[in-house]
C-alpha positions in Angstrom: 11.3 91.3 -2.9 12.6 94.4 -0.7 11.4 97.7 0.8 13.8 98.9 3.4 14.3 96.3 5.8 11.1 94.7 4.7 11.4 91.4 2.7 8.6 89.9 1.2 7.0 87.5 -1.8 3.8 86.5 -3.0 3.2 82.6 -3.5 -0.6 82.9 -4.6 -2.2 84.2 -6.8 0.0 83.8 -9.7 -0.3 87.2 -11.5 0.4 88.8 -14.9 -1.0 90.9 -18.0 -3.9 88.6 -18.3 -4.8 87.6 -14.9 -8.0 85.8 -14.0 -9.3 85.3 -10.7 -12.4 82.8 -9.1 -14.5 83.4 -6.0 -12.9 83.3 -3.7 -9.4 83.3 -4.4 -6.2 82.5 -1.9 -3.5 85.2 -1.3 -0.3 83.5 0.3 2.9 84.3 0.9 5.7 85.7 3.4 6.7 88.5 5.0 9.7 89.4 7.4 9.5 92.6 8.9 12.2 94.9 10.8 11.9 94.2 14.8 12.2 97.6 15.4 8.9 98.5 12.8 7.2 95.1 13.7 4.2 93.9 11.4 0.5 94.6 12.6 -1.2 93.0 10.0 -1.7 92.6 6.1 -5.0 93.4 4.7 -6.1 92.8 1.3 -8.2 95.8 -0.7 -10.0 95.0 -3.8 -11.0 98.1 -5.7 -10.0 100.3 -2.9 -12.1 98.4 -0.3 -10.5 95.8 2.4 -12.0 92.6 1.8 -9.7 90.6 3.7 -7.0 90.2 6.6 -4.6 87.5 6.5 -3.5 84.8 8.9 -0.1 85.8 9.7 2.7 84.0 11.6 2.7 80.9 9.8 5.6 78.3 10.0 7.6 78.7 6.8 10.9 76.9 6.8 11.7 77.3 3.2 12.2 81.4 4.4 13.8 80.4 7.1 16.8 78.9 5.6 17.0 81.0 2.9 17.3 84.1 5.5 19.1 82.3 8.5 20.3 85.7 9.7 16.5 87.0 10.0 13.7 85.8 12.5 11.9 84.5 9.3 10.3 80.9 10.2 6.9 82.1 11.1 6.6 84.6 8.5 3.9 83.3 6.2 0.7 84.1 5.6 -2.8 83.1 4.0 -6.3 84.4 3.7 -9.1 83.6 1.3 -10.7 86.7 -0.9 -14.6 86.4 -1.3 -15.5 88.8 -4.1 -18.8 87.3 -5.5 -20.4 90.2 -6.1 -17.4 91.3 -8.5 -17.9 88.0 -11.0 -17.6 89.3 -14.5 -16.1 92.3 -14.1 -12.3 93.8 -13.4 -10.9 94.5 -10.2 -7.6 96.3 -8.6 -6.0 94.0 -6.1 -3.7 95.5 -3.3 -1.9 93.3 -0.4 -0.7 95.9 2.0 1.9 95.0 4.8 0.5 97.4 7.8 3.3 97.9 10.2 3.8 99.8 13.7 4.6 102.7 11.3 3.7 102.9 7.8 2.1 101.0 5.4 4.0 99.2 2.6 2.5 97.2 -0.6 3.6 93.8 -0.8 1.6 93.3 -4.3 -0.7 95.2 -6.7 -2.2 94.1 -9.7 -5.4 94.2 -12.2 -7.6 91.3 -12.8 -11.1 89.9 -14.4 -13.3 88.0 -11.9 -14.5 84.9 -13.8 -16.6 81.8 -11.8 -17.1 81.4 -8.7 -15.4 78.2 -6.5 -17.2 75.7 -4.5 -20.5 76.3 -4.9 -22.1 73.7 -2.6 -25.9 72.7 -2.6 -28.0 73.4 0.6 -28.3 71.0 3.5 -31.8 70.1 4.5 -33.3 72.4 7.2 -36.5 71.9 9.1 -36.0 75.8 10.5 -36.5 79.0 8.9 -34.6 82.3 9.1 -37.9 84.4 9.8 -38.1 82.1 12.8 -35.2 82.6 15.0 -33.4 85.8 13.5 -33.4 89.0 15.1 -31.1 92.4 14.5 -28.1 92.1 17.1 -28.3 95.7 17.6 -31.7 96.2 18.8 -33.0 92.8 19.0 -36.0 93.7 17.2 -37.3 91.2 14.1 -35.8 90.8 10.7 -37.7 91.0 7.4 -36.1 89.5 4.6 -35.2 91.2 1.4 -33.8 90.5 -2.2 -30.3 91.2 -0.9 -30.4 90.0 2.9 -32.5 91.1 5.9 -33.9 94.4 7.0 -34.5 95.3 10.8 -37.9 96.4 11.5 -36.8 99.0 14.4 -33.0 100.5 13.9 -33.7 99.8 10.0 -30.3 98.3 9.7 -29.2 96.1 6.6 -27.6 93.1 6.9 -26.4 91.2 3.6 -26.3 87.5 2.9 -23.1 85.9 1.4 -24.2 82.4 -0.9 -27.5 82.6 1.6 -26.0 82.7 4.6 -26.7 86.1 6.5 -23.8 88.2 7.5 -23.5 90.2 10.7 -21.0 92.7 11.6 -20.4 95.4 13.6 -19.8 98.4 11.1 -16.1 98.1 9.5 -15.6 94.3 10.7 -14.3 91.9 8.0 -16.1 88.6 7.8 -13.3 85.6 7.1 -14.1 83.7 4.3 -13.0 80.2 4.9 -15.4 78.8 1.9 -12.7 76.7 0.2 -11.8 74.8 3.5 -12.7 71.1 2.7 -11.1 69.3 5.9 -13.8 68.9 9.1 -13.0 70.6 12.6 -14.3 69.2 15.6 -16.5 66.3 15.2 -19.4 65.8 17.5 -18.4 63.8 20.8 -21.2 61.3 22.0 -22.7 64.0 24.2 -23.5 66.4 21.5 -24.8 63.9 19.2 -27.1 62.9 22.2 -28.4 66.6 22.9 -29.0 67.0 19.3 -30.9 64.0 18.5 -33.1 64.3 21.9 -33.9 68.1 21.5 -36.1 70.2 18.8 -34.1 73.1 17.8 -30.2 73.5 18.7 -27.7 76.1 18.3 -23.9 74.9 17.4 -22.0 78.0 18.4 -18.8 77.9 16.9 -19.7 74.9 14.8 -16.6 74.9 12.3 -16.8 73.1 9.6 -19.5 70.5 10.2 -18.8 66.7 8.4 -22.2 65.8 5.7 -22.8 62.9 8.6 -23.3 65.8 11.1 -25.8 67.8 9.0 -28.9 67.6 11.2 -31.8 69.4 9.6 -32.5 70.8 13.6 -29.2 72.4 13.8 -28.2 75.7 13.2 -24.6 76.0 12.4 -23.1 79.4 13.9 -19.9 80.6 13.0 -17.7 83.7 13.4 -16.0 83.0 9.9 -17.9 81.7 6.7 -17.6 78.2 6.0 -19.4 76.2 2.9 -22.2 75.1 5.2 -22.5 78.0 8.0 -26.0 78.9 8.3 -25.3 82.5 10.4 -21.9 84.3 10.8 -21.9 87.0 13.5 -18.8 88.9 14.7 -21.3 91.4 16.8 -21.5 91.4 20.7 -25.0 89.9 20.6 -26.4 86.9 18.9 -28.7 87.7 16.2 -31.6 85.6 17.9 -35.0 86.0 19.0 -35.5 85.4 22.8 -35.9 82.1 24.0 -35.9 80.4 20.7 -33.4 77.5 20.7 -34.2 74.3 23.0 -30.5 73.6 23.6 -27.3 75.2 22.5 -24.0 73.5 22.0 -20.5 74.9 21.8 -17.2 72.8 21.2 -13.9 74.3 21.6 -14.7 77.8 20.8 -15.4 79.7 23.8 -11.6 80.2 24.4 -11.8 81.9 21.0 -14.5 84.2 22.2 -13.1 88.3 23.4 -15.8 88.7 26.3 -17.5 84.7 26.9 -19.3 85.9 30.1 -21.2 88.3 27.8 -21.6 85.2 25.2 -22.9 83.3 28.3 -25.3 85.8 29.3 -26.1 85.6 25.4 -26.8 82.0 25.0 -29.2 82.1 28.4 -31.2 84.6 26.5 -31.8 83.0 23.3 -32.5 79.4 25.2 -36.3 78.8 26.0 -36.5 78.2 29.8 -35.9 74.8 30.6 -33.3 74.7 27.7 -30.0 72.8 27.8 -26.4 74.4 27.3 -23.5 72.1 26.9 -20.1 73.9 26.6 -16.3 72.4 25.9 -13.4 74.8 26.4 -9.9 74.5 26.9 -7.7 74.7 30.0 -4.4 73.6 29.9 -3.5 73.9 26.1 -1.1 76.2 24.2 -2.3 79.5 22.4 -4.4 78.2 19.1 -6.2 80.1 16.4 -4.1 83.2 16.5 -4.8 85.7 17.1 -8.2 84.7 18.3 -7.5 83.0 21.2 -8.6 84.8 24.5 -9.4 82.8 27.5 -8.7 79.5 28.7 -11.3 78.2 31.7 -10.5 76.4 35.0 -13.4 74.4 36.6 -14.2 77.1 39.0 -13.8 79.6 35.7 -16.5 77.7 33.8 -19.0 77.5 36.8 -18.5 81.1 37.3 -19.1 81.9 33.8 -22.3 79.8 33.8 -23.4 80.6 37.2 -27.2 81.6 35.9 -27.8 78.3 34.9 -28.8 75.1 36.7 -25.8 73.3 36.7 -26.2 69.4 35.9 -22.8 68.9 35.6 -19.0 70.1 35.0 -16.0 68.2 34.8 -13.0 66.7 32.3 -14.2 64.4 29.5 -11.9 61.7 28.1 -10.7 63.9 25.8 -9.8 66.5 27.9 -7.3 64.7 30.0 -3.6 65.9 30.7 -2.2 63.7 28.5 -3.9 65.3 25.6 -2.8 68.7 26.8 1.0 68.2 27.5 1.2 66.4 24.1 -0.2 69.5 22.5 2.1 71.6 24.9 5.3 69.2 23.9 4.2 69.7 20.0 4.3 73.5 19.9 7.6 73.5 22.2 9.0 71.3 19.2 7.8 74.0 16.6 9.7 76.8 18.9 12.7 75.3 20.5 16.1 76.2 18.8 18.2 73.4 20.8 18.0 70.2 19.1 19.1 69.0 22.5 16.1 70.0 23.8 14.1 68.9 20.7 15.5 65.4 21.3 14.5 65.5 24.9 11.0 66.6 24.5 10.4 64.2 21.6 11.7 61.4 23.7 9.1 62.6 26.5 6.3 62.9 23.8 7.2 59.5 22.6 7.4 57.6 26.4 4.2 59.2 27.0 1.6 56.1 26.9 -1.8 56.7 27.3 -1.7 54.9 30.7 -0.3 58.3 31.7 -3.6 60.0 33.3 -4.3 57.1 35.1 -1.1 57.6 37.0 -2.4 60.9 38.3 -5.0 61.0 41.1 -8.4 62.6 40.7 -7.3 65.8 42.0 -4.6 65.8 39.4 -6.6 65.0 36.3 -8.6 68.4 37.2 -5.7 70.5 38.3 -4.0 69.7 34.6 -6.8 68.7 32.1 -6.4 70.1 28.8 -10.0 71.1 28.8 -13.1 71.2 30.6 -17.0 71.0 30.3 -20.3 72.6 31.7 -24.0 71.3 31.4 -26.8 73.1 32.4 -30.2 74.2 32.2 -32.0 77.9 32.2 -34.0 78.3 35.1 -38.0 78.7 34.5 -39.1 75.2 32.8 
């Protein structure tokens, strides 16, 4: 379809006179905008309320082949739309392309919501929300209600989605990832060691954890909503009481935080005196998780961010070496190179990189070119 110089099409959902949706449902397709009026975002409204903002910039070779005269390769978009609260009701759905100037409807349809997708059983936990949560606005205690939680101080209400508290900062839209089945970053030996040797552990940016990693003493904290996420928050402050956790771990999440130095201060606040923090984060890695990739860190940077902790160790792990980073960089280059000659050169370089590459670098080179870095330390005062 076309509107002015905007080209677009929907892949999902399939709609018709008797459209049926389950919650959450997928919205996917592609949009090619006019370079003089670029695309800002694509939002999905249900009954006039914004329910999702899509991930854009996805690779669509089929679209590029169909429109070779347009910048179409990265025109794809997709999102989940959570509407559990509208089950058994009729809805109006709008998918809109928000441009630098103006807004264009990509799809509009009526549907009946009938049923919920991917309901999963609750995992075992040895902690209670009532013992750990606090209002992220005023840090007062929360009372549990039928629909969620109510702050004793500022009276702010927090709703639950499928039993998970969802903390927002007003108009913020929470990304639903309930249909995702592939696990994300697994626990490394350091993470498992910490979990098994400490009491209550906060996994900050836990992702979609494997079932084998569903430890009962871990709180899965995320900024999007996976099926087994315990707490979702996009607020500046963590929604937990002061000094409640024995340890905090974070795996490849700090590069995705808007102000990581403020999050480090929040980790300090929610840890008990003597509590342990262990953070892995990106250094020489290409942009990923767009548009939520903000800061990569050097060793000096991660030490600065966590300077108020007593450092135990800081360095580069075996899965953070330059070889991993170089392969990631080449993979992204191969996605974007237009020249077949250059693509061939970089593919040959990648194929020639054995796992002895890192050993060919001296120690300083392995630090200066590392794919990632880590920091481990304790909160003073034990």
